[in-house]
N, C-alpha and C positions, 0 to 999 in steps of 0.2 A: 504494500500500500504506500502510496506517495504521501508523505507528511503534509498536512495542510499548512503548517507554518512555512514550509519550504516554498509553497506556491505563493503564499501571500506576501512573503518577504522580498520577492523579486522586484527590482526597480529597473526599468528599461535603460535609464540613463547610465547604467554601469557599463554599457557596451562602449568599448574604447574605439574612437574613430582612427582610421589609418591615415598615413601621410598622403597628401595630395600628390598627383603625378606632376603638377606644375606649380610654380611659385604663385601664391595667392594674388600677388600684385602684378603678375605677368601672365594673364590667362592665355591659353593657346588660341591661335586664330581660328575663327569659324567662318566657313564659306557662306555666302548669302543663301545658297541653295539649302544648306543644312539648317539655317535659321528659319527659312520658310517651312521646312519639313517639321521642325520642332514646334512651330506655332500651330501647324495643322494637328500634330499629335496632341498638344495641350487642349486644343479646341475639341478634339474628339473625346478626350478623357473627361473634360468638363461636361460635354454632352451626355456621356454615359451617366455621370453622377446626377445630373438634373433629371434624366430619363427615369432612373430607378428611385430617386427621391419622390417622384410623383406617385409611385406605387407604395411608398412606405406607410402612409396613413391607412391605406386599405389593409395592408398586412397587419398593422398594429390593431386596427379595429377587429379584424377577424380573430386575431390572437386573444384579445380580451374576451370576445364572445366564447371562444373555445374553452378557456380556462376559468371564466367567472360565471357564466350563465348556468352550466350544469350544477354547480354548487348551490346556487340560489334555488333551483328547481328541486333539488334533492329532498328538501323538507316538505314538499307538497305531493309529488306523485312519481313513483319509481318508473312507471311506463312513460311518463312525460320526459323523465330524465333520459331514458334510453333513446327515445325518439329525437330529443334535442341533440344528444351526443352524436347520433347518426347523421342528422342534418348538418350539424356544425363540422363533422368530420368530412363530409362531402364538400362543404364550403372551403375547408382548409385544403383539400385535395385540388379543388378547382383553382384556388389562388396560387398554390405551389406550382401547378402545371403551367398556369399563365405566366408566372414570374420566370420560371426556367425556360419556357418557350420563347418569351420575349427577349430574355438575355441571350439565348443562343442565336436568335434571329438578328439581334443587334450586332453581336460579334461577327456573324457570317456576313451580314450586309456591309459592315464597316470594312471588312477585308476586301470585299468585292469593290466597294467604292474607292478604297485606297489604291487598289491595283489599277482601276480605270483612270484615276487621277494621275497616277504615275505614268501610265501608258501615254496619256495625252501630253504630259510634260516632256516625255522622251520621244515624242513623235512616233508613237506606236511601234517601237522596236519590238520584235517578236519575243525576245527572251524575257521581257518584263512579265509576261503571263505564263511562263513555263517554269514549273516548280523543279524540274530536273536540271540541276546545275552540275557542272563538271566537278568531280571530287578531287580535291588536292590533299593527299595524305599528309599528316603531320610527320615531321622528321625525327621526332623522339628526343630532341635536344632538351626539352622540358616536359615533364609528365603532364599530359593534357588533363583538363578538368571536363568531365562529362556531366551535363545537366539532364536529368531524367524526369520527364513530366509525370503528372499524376492522372487520375481518372478524368475522362473527357478532355484530356490535354492534347497537345500537338507539338511537333518539333519544327525545326527550321525548314522552310519551304512550304508549309501548310498555311492556310488562311492568309495568303498574300504576304504582306510585309509585317503582320502582327507577330509579336514575340510572346510565347507563353511565360517566359521569365522576365518580361517587361524590359528587355534590352540588357539584362545583367551580363549576358555573354560577351558584350562589348568591353567589359572591364579587363579582359585578358585576351591576348592574341592566340592562346592555345586552348580554346574552349570549343566543345562539340555539343550540339543539341539534337540528339536523334529523334526521329519521328516514329514512335511505336504505336501499337494498337491502343486506342483510347479506352476501349471497354473489354479488351481481351484479358485472359487470365494472367496472373503473375508469372506462371510457368511460360506461357507463350511469349510474353513480352521479354522475359529474361533470355530466351533463345534468340529472339529478334535482335536484342541489344548486342549479343556476342557477334553475330554475323555482320551487324552494322559496323562494328569496329574492325573485325578481321577480314571481312569480305567473303563472298561466296553465296550460295543459296541457303536460305534459312531452313534448317532441319529441326522440326518440332519433336523429333524422336519417334521411332516406330511404335513402341508400346503405347505411349501417350496418345498418339494420333489414332491408333486403333480403338482405344478405350473411349475416346470422346468423339469419334466419328468425323474426323476432318482429314484433309490431305496432310501427308507427312512433310511435304516441302512447300515453301512459300516464296517470298520475294527474293530476287537475285540481286546481290550487290556486286556489280562487276569490279568495283574498286572499293576496298575497305577504307574507312576513314582513319584507321590507325593500325595498319597491317603489321607494324613492328611490335605490337603489344605482346609482352611476355614478362617473365619475372625480372628481367633486367630493364625493361621499359614499362613500368607499372602505370596505373591510371588512378586519378582522384575521381570519385563519383559523388555527385550531389543529387539527392532525390527528393522531390516534393510529393507529399501525400503518399499514394500507392507506389510511387516511384522508388521509395526507400526500400520496400519489400522486394521489388524487382531486382534492385542492386544486391540485396542480401542473398536472394536465391541464386543469382548469377554467380556470386562468389562461392557459394556452396557447390554449384555445378562445376566450377573451375577446380575446386578441391577434390571433387569426386571424379574428375576427368570424364565428364558426361558428354563431351562433344566428339563425335566420331571423326577420326582423322587428325585429332589434336590430343595426342597422348601425353604431352608434356605440360599441360595446364596445371596450375596450382593456385591456392588461395592468395599467394603472394603477388599475383598479377594485379591485385587491388591494393593500392598504397593507403588510401583513406576513404572513409564513407561518411558523408555528412547528410543527416536527415533533417529536412526542413518541413515541419508539420507532417512528419512521417507516420504512416499507419502501421506501426510496429506490432501492435497487439489487437488490431481490429477496431470497430466502432459500433456503438449502440445506434447510431443513425441508420445503419443498414436495416434495422428492424422497423424504425419509423418510416423509412421509405418503402418498405414492403416485404423484406425478407422474414420468413417464418422463424420466430425465436425457438421453436421446438427442435429444428434441425439445422438452421442457418444455411439452407441450400434452396428450398422451394420458395415460391412467391405467394403472397396473399392474392385472393381473387380480384380485389379492387384496391389499387395502390398506385403510387407514382411510378414505381418501377415497371408495372404492367404497361402503363402508357408509354414509358420509355422503350420497353421491349417491342411493342407494336411499331413504334416509329422507326426504330433501328432496322427491324426486319423489312419494312416497306422500303426504307431508304436503300438498303443493300440489294433488295430484290429488283428495284427499278434500275439500279446500276447506271445512273446518269454520269457520264465521264466528267463533265464540267464540274458537277457538285463534288464528286469523289476526289477530284484533283485538289479541291480546296480543303476537303475534310473527309477523313476515312475512319470509321470506327474500328477497322482492323480485322474484320471477319472474312477477308477474301479467301482464306484457306478452308472456310466452310462451304464455299461455292454456292451462295444463296441467290445469285443473280438469276433473273428470269429466263435467260437463254439456257441455263442449266437445269432449272427446277420446273419451270412452267407454272401454270395456274395451280395445279394439284400440289406442287411443291410449296407454293406460297401458303396454301391452306394448311399443310402439315406444319409449316413453321409457325403460323399464327395459333394453331391449336396446341402447340407445344409437343408435337410428335418428333420433331427433328431440330437440328441447329444447336447453337451454343447455349441457348437458354433452356433447352430441354436436357442437354447433357451436363449442364453446370459448369462448362468450361468458359466462364467469363469472370469479370473482375469482382462482382458483388459477393459471391459466395466466399471469396478469399478475404473479404473485408469484414465478415461477421466474426464474432468472438470464437465461434466453433471452428470456422475456416482458418483463422489466424493461429489458433492453438495447434491445429493439424500441421499447418505450414511451419510454424516455429519449432515443432518437435524435431525437425530434421535440419534446422539452421543453427550454425555455430557463430560465436564471436571469436575471431582468430587472433592469435597472440602477436602477429607481426603487422596488423592493420590498425590504423588510428580511426577512432569513431567519435563523432560529435553530433549532438542532436539539439535542435531548437523546437521546443514544445510550445505551442501557442494556446492562449485561452482568452475568452471574453466573458468571464463569469466572476462573481465575488459572493461572499457570504454576508447576508444581512439577517441578524437575529436567528442565526442557525439555519437559514434557508439559502440555497444556492440560486442566484438570479443572474440575468445578464448584467455585466458591469457597465454597459453603455447602451444608449439607444441609437443615437445618430452615428456612433462609431462602428456599428456593425452593418455590413453590407445587407441591403434588403433581401438578397438571395438567401441569406443565412439566418435572418433574425428569428423567424418562427422556430427554426431547428435549434437555435441556441437555447431558447426557452423550453422546448420540448425535451431536449437531451438532459436538461437540468432535472426534469421531472420523471425521466424514464425509470421504470422499475421492471425487472425481469418477472414474468408471470409466475405467480406462486405455485401453480400446478405444473410448471416445467422445470426439469432438472437444470440446475445452474451450469453454465458452460464450462466451468473449471472449479476445482476444489479451492475454497477460500474466497469465492466471489462475493463481493459486497456492493450493493447498488450505490452507496454513497461515495465509493472510490471512483465512480465513473461519472459523477455529476459535472465537474469542471470540463468545459469543452470550448471549441472555437467555431461551432456551427456545423462542422463536418466530422471532426474527430474528437475523441475524449482526450483530455490533457494527459491523463495517466498512461494512455496508450502511446503517446508520442515521445516519452522521455527515453526509454530504452526497452529492449525485449524483456517481458515480465512473465509471460505464460508460454508453456507450462512451467518453465524454470526461469528464475530471475537471473539475468546476466550481470556481470560486474559493472558498476556505475558510480558516477561521482557528480553531485550537484554543483553547478558553477554559478556564482554570482557575478564575478568579474572575469574577463578573459584571462587576465594574468594568473588567476588561480589554477589554471591547467597548464601553465608553461613552466618547465618543458613537459610536453605531452607524453603520456605513456601509452604504448599500443595495448590493445586487448581490453580497454576500458571504455565504456560509454560515458563520455562527458556530456552533460545536458544542461540546458538553460531554459528557463520559462520566460516567454515573451508575451506581452499584452498585445494581442492582435487576433483578428479572425482568420479563417482558413485561407482566404484568397488575397490577403493584404499585400503579399510580396510577389504576386504574379499578375500578368496581363496589364494592369493599370499602375504605372510607376508613380504617377502624380498623387494617387490616393494615399500611398504609404509615406510620401514626403521624405524627410531626412532619414527615417527609419529604414527605408529601402537601401540607401547607401551604407548605412551602418551595418546592416545584416550581411549584405553581399561583400562589402569590403572586408569584413571580419572573416567570412568564409574563404575568400580568395587569399587573404593574407595567411591564414592558417595553413592552407594547402601549399603555399609557396615558401613559407618561412619556418613552419613548426612541425610539419608532417613529413619526415624523411627518416630513412633507416640507418645508413652507415656513414654517409658523407653529408656535409652541409648542402643546402639547396644552391643551385647555380645563381649567379648574379643576373638579374633580369634588367631590361631597359627601364630607365626611370626608377630604379630600385633605391638609389641614393646611397648605396654601399660601395666602398672602395674595394 
């Protein structure tokens, strides 16, 4: 159990800023074109904030109804209570669907508009709308930093010029941002990440592919982004949300030599792992969104995830190239497109007789507490790898009750879920997901993940860890220990919209990149980098 005093004692101001790359009185020159682009970006980000603030009052009103009205009616009529809860539940589902749909449409349309604007300014040059760029492998002079996105995320080249990590990759010249399946399972994404770096055709594994009913082979990477990758040329990984578990499973696969044709892999190919709001132990939000708490694998009949499932199936079945070039859920190896399945195949997919949602080979079962326990049972913390975790939370205790710590500071996409996750209780008639489970340990959250889940691996066995208040507390870093810090933020504060995070964005990512470059190394000091300021 994570001590309450540790959570409440954290102050964000303890994050130490890093040295600027340029002298503050001599800022680097910025071209006029970059200035215009920056203004457009800020205007877009302000537009997003205004757009979703307009939905905030609706969300707040529905939330108050959901949590306050049933309590008032309970004293009058139990049937009325059940009816009101059902109606308000449908209202909450409608509002959640509306907000998620509008947010997704906003991101998608922004990407398209940005690409069209760029095409016009570049006189319709063909490459501006082509996501396939020539791969230039890194030379291995400096260990690259690989940023791994989370659920519903995207890598470089998708959604036009948008960046999942809000441009953080520009802070270092040796950064890679792979585009992995946004809803595929942790296993499938780990396999994709390996071949993204090494090159070749993605091999999901013969046994795994047979069990879950999809093709064994997937996308072909003619050129790996880091083909030199080995024990002598290791990699720093940074994973957001579900991306953290993808990295951990990949490292375990490397240790188990699980890639056919690569018998020399080892866990030491990974130099460091940084988890940013990482789903290290699952989340109770999975049950609020529609996963059954009884088994953590099947879906409720009416829920947000059912609507998501139907939308994803139709999207993949239609197989519209223009749309899938911009965004792909990653289920191509299930071959759900209409040319392959036809109308009868679509019916089977929608009825749950086939496809990833029928077999359970998608991301949500991996994010339940039961799924995370099963996954963690085979994952180790390795003695030669450095581990650091940022756990986010947007809750506080008032008179012994956990409530959202802010109103306007929480993204409208997450506000209802922050409140609901505070109140989540595992059904009394269901066996707890693990021995020693307590509801109160899982109350603090960031709207998507529980704070206790993000600090370090805890279930089924707690891994070595050390709570950090100031970055200096963990220097020099020791490998094989999960250093973790609690950050006051919601789940999406440090992605997509840089302006929303403000100075905290730079503090977080500068801290991550500095740690990778200066404090996480095995035998020899890190090489001197440009603008490093060291002699």
